[in-house]
N, C-alpha and C positions, 0 to 999 in steps of 0.2 A: 504494499499500500505506499501511497505517496504523503509525504508530509503534509499536514495542514498549516494554515497560515496562523500559527498561534499567537503572533501579535501583530496580525493584519490591522491596520487601523484607518480611519477617516480623521486627519487631524483638524486642529482649530481653524486651519484655513481653507478647509473642504478638499484637501488632497488625499486620495486615496493612496495609501502606501502598503506593499505587501509585507515588509518587515523581515523578509529572508536575507537581503544583501546588506549585512551589516558591517562589512569591510569599509574602510576609508577609502574614496575614491570613486564610489558609483552611486548614483542617485536615480531613482526611478519611481514614478508616481503618475497617478490620474486626475486631471482636473474634473471633480464633479459639478453636479448643479450648484453644490452649496459654495464652490469656489466662484463661479459665475455670478451668484446672487450676492456675494460679498464684493467682488469686483465692480459690479453694476447693479445696485441695489433696484434700479428702476426698469432695467431691461431694455435700455434704449439703444444700445450700440454693441455691446459684448454680451452676446446670448449664444448658447450652443448652436443655434441655427446661423447666426451670422457668422461665427466664427467657422463653421462647416464651410459656408458658401465661400469665405475668403480663403481657406486652406484649400478648396477645389481649383482656385485661380492659379496657385503655385505649385510647382514642381522643381524639385531639385533643392538648391539653396535659396531659402525664401528671402526676397529682396526688399521686405518691409515695405511693400507697395501701399499697405494700408496703415494708418495710424492706429486704427483700431486692432488690427492683428499685431502690430509691433507692440502695443500697451500689454495685451494679453500674453504674449510670449515673455515679455520681460518681467511681468509680474509672477507668471508662473514659474520662469526661472528662479527667481528670487526666493519665492515660497518653498520651491522644491529644493533648494540647495541652500538657503540661509545666506546668500551671498547677494549684495546688490548689484554686482556685475554682470551683464549679460553674457551669454555663451559666445564662443568665437564665432561660430556658424549653427544656423538651424536649417536642418534638411528635411523634407519630407518626400515620398515618392507618390506616383500615380497609382492607387491601389486598384488591381483589377482581378483579384481573388486567384492569382497565379501561384507558381511554386518558386518565382524568381526572386532573386536577392541583389542588392547592391552594396559593394564594398567602398566604404568611404575611407580612402586612403590619400596620400600627398597627391597622386596623379589625379584623383577626381577633383581635386580642390584647384588644379592648374588648368583645368579646360575651361573654355569661354563658357558663359552662362547658358548659351542655347545648346552647349553640348552636354553640358550637367543636366539639363532639363531632359534633353533626349535619351540619356542614359538612365533617367530615374522614372521613365514610362513603364507602366505595367510591371512594377517590382513590388512586392509585399512584405519584404524585410530589409533591413538596413543593419550592417556589421561595421564596427571601427575599432581601432585600439588608439585613436588619437585622442587627446584630451580639449576639453573645451567644445566638442561637437554635440550638439543637441538634436538626437534621433527622434523624430515625432512619427506618430500615427495616429489617425483618428478611426474610431469604430463606433458603431451602434450596438449591435448584438454580436458582432464578431469577436473573437478571443483575442486580447493582447498577450503576447508571450515574451518575457524578457529572458535572455540568456547571458550568463556571466561566467567566463573562465578566469577564476582568480589568480591562476599560475602564470598565465601570459598577459593578463590585464585587457583582456578582449570582451567586447561585448555586443549584442545582436538585439534589435527590438522588430519583433514578428506580428503580422496582421494575419490571423488563422481563421477564417471563417469556415462553413461547411465544405466548400470546395477546395480551399487550401489546405485544410486538414485532411480530406481525402487523398490530396497529392502530397502529404507528409512533409508540408513546408518547414516546420519547427527541426524535424529530423535531419533535412537536406541542409539547413543552415548550420547544423552542428557538424555535418560532414564538410561543409566548405569550410568551417573555422578549422578543422582538423587539417585541411588540405592547404590553407593559407597561413595558419598561424600556428600549427603543432598542438592545437587543442585535443586534449583526452576527454571523451565523454564522460568518462568516471570523476573529472575534477568539476565539471561545470555544477552551477547552480541555477535551476529554472523557477521562474516566476510565472504561473498561469493565471491571468486576471480576470475579472468580473466578464461575464457573458450569457447569452441566453440560456435560460433552464432548460433542461431536457423536457420539462412538462409542457413548454412551449414550442417544442420542435419535434414534428412528427418524422418517424422513421418510415421514409417511405419506400417504394421499389427502386426509384433512382437512387436513393440514399444507398441501398445494399448493393447495387452495381458499382457505384463510385467506391465504396469504403471496401466490400467483400470480395467481389469478383476481381477487379482491377490490381487489388493488392495481395491477392490469394490467400486471405485471412480464413481461418477455420471456425467452426461454430463456437468453440471456446474462446476464441480470439473476440468474435462477435460479443459474447456475454459480458466484455470488459466495458463496453461502451452503448450497447442497445439495452436501453431500460424498459422493463415489461411495466406497464402503469397499472395492469391488473383489470382492465377493462375492455381487453381484447385488442389494445392499441399500444405501440412501441413509441418511445421517444429516444432522441440521439442525443447523448451526453458528450459534447465536442471537448471540453476539457479532459475527460477521461479518455477520449482517442488519442489527444495529443499526449497524455501521461504515458498511454500504452505503447506509442509509436517511440518516444524517447527511451522507454525502458527496452525497448527491442534493440536499440543500438547503443547500450551500455551506460546510459545515465543512471545513476544511483537513486532508487526510489526514494530515500530519505531526503534528497537533494531537490526534488521536485515538489513545488509548493502550490498548491490550489486555492484560489480564494473561496470563501464560503459564501461570498455574495454574488448575486445574478443581477443582470440588467432587466430582466423582465420581473423579478420579484423585488427588487429595490429600487423601484422608480422615483423615489424621493431623492436618489443619490445619482442615477445612472440615466441617460437617454437611451431609449429602447424604441427601435423602430416597430417591433412585435407588438409592442403596446399603445402605439401612435395611432391616429387616425389617419385614413388615406384610402385610396382605390388600388394603389398598385406599391410595390416596395420602394421605388424611388420617391414617391409622394409620402410615404410613411417615414421616410428616411429625412426627407426635407423637413417635415414637420416636426420630428422629434429632435433633430440635431445631431451632433456625435460627440461622444466621449473622447478627449484628447489625452494621450500618454506621450510622456517624454523620457527619454533616458540619457543621461549625461556622464561621461568619466572624466574624471580628474588626472593629475598626474600619477604615474604608476606607483603601485606600492612598495614601500621599503620595508615592511615588517611582515613579508610573506612566510 
């Protein structure tokens, strides 16, 4: 069994923190509705819906094209890190529910802005070992996954919805960390953040094909993440599927921390498209807004 988030918190600023990254030099958290309401009590300009729209306009290194977005990112960084200075760079990708990742290294930051944007398209994970780079993803009901290698001081931030999880994106990211940074799966610490509850996500025929047939899973494997609701229907437990996939490649169960919160059951804290009004998924996401997650590395650790 995976470890639980025994010290998972939503702090006084309204930032969700998993509590599993205790080493100095890594900061990871999510801006909840409480964060937005404190930042903009009257909901005039800095709302989850507004920030989602502004972030969709930017891909690659965010150029502060909007004062609202700039203010949000600076305040988020300050409250997350406890440091009034901004990050050196804020980077987000164009999320398309893929299994593709983007490594943020010195070569990437030397590219022209247009090339940075092009490389950031259709990527659902960011990896870096550079200090001061804020990796950002937004998610409504999809699962944020933060991965940290304390030995080589490398981190990744992953957007893992149903499709990305079926494609094993989090496990693929760790393989990429192995190939590029000599990471060992046994060393990494993983935070699986809040996402849709299995009670609100049906396990359908399409889901079976994506997860079981294409990944050659057995019935026993299926039992790890298909939840029998007891009324003749089944739910898909996406965080449990991610955990299973990580354990398959050698991540230690006690180093995988899963949030006890869900976006669909804790709507006082999190945006949820599943719980929002609308006639189609895009409309519901627009109405709900998105949860924003940020991961920042600082100077490499000296006390490993």
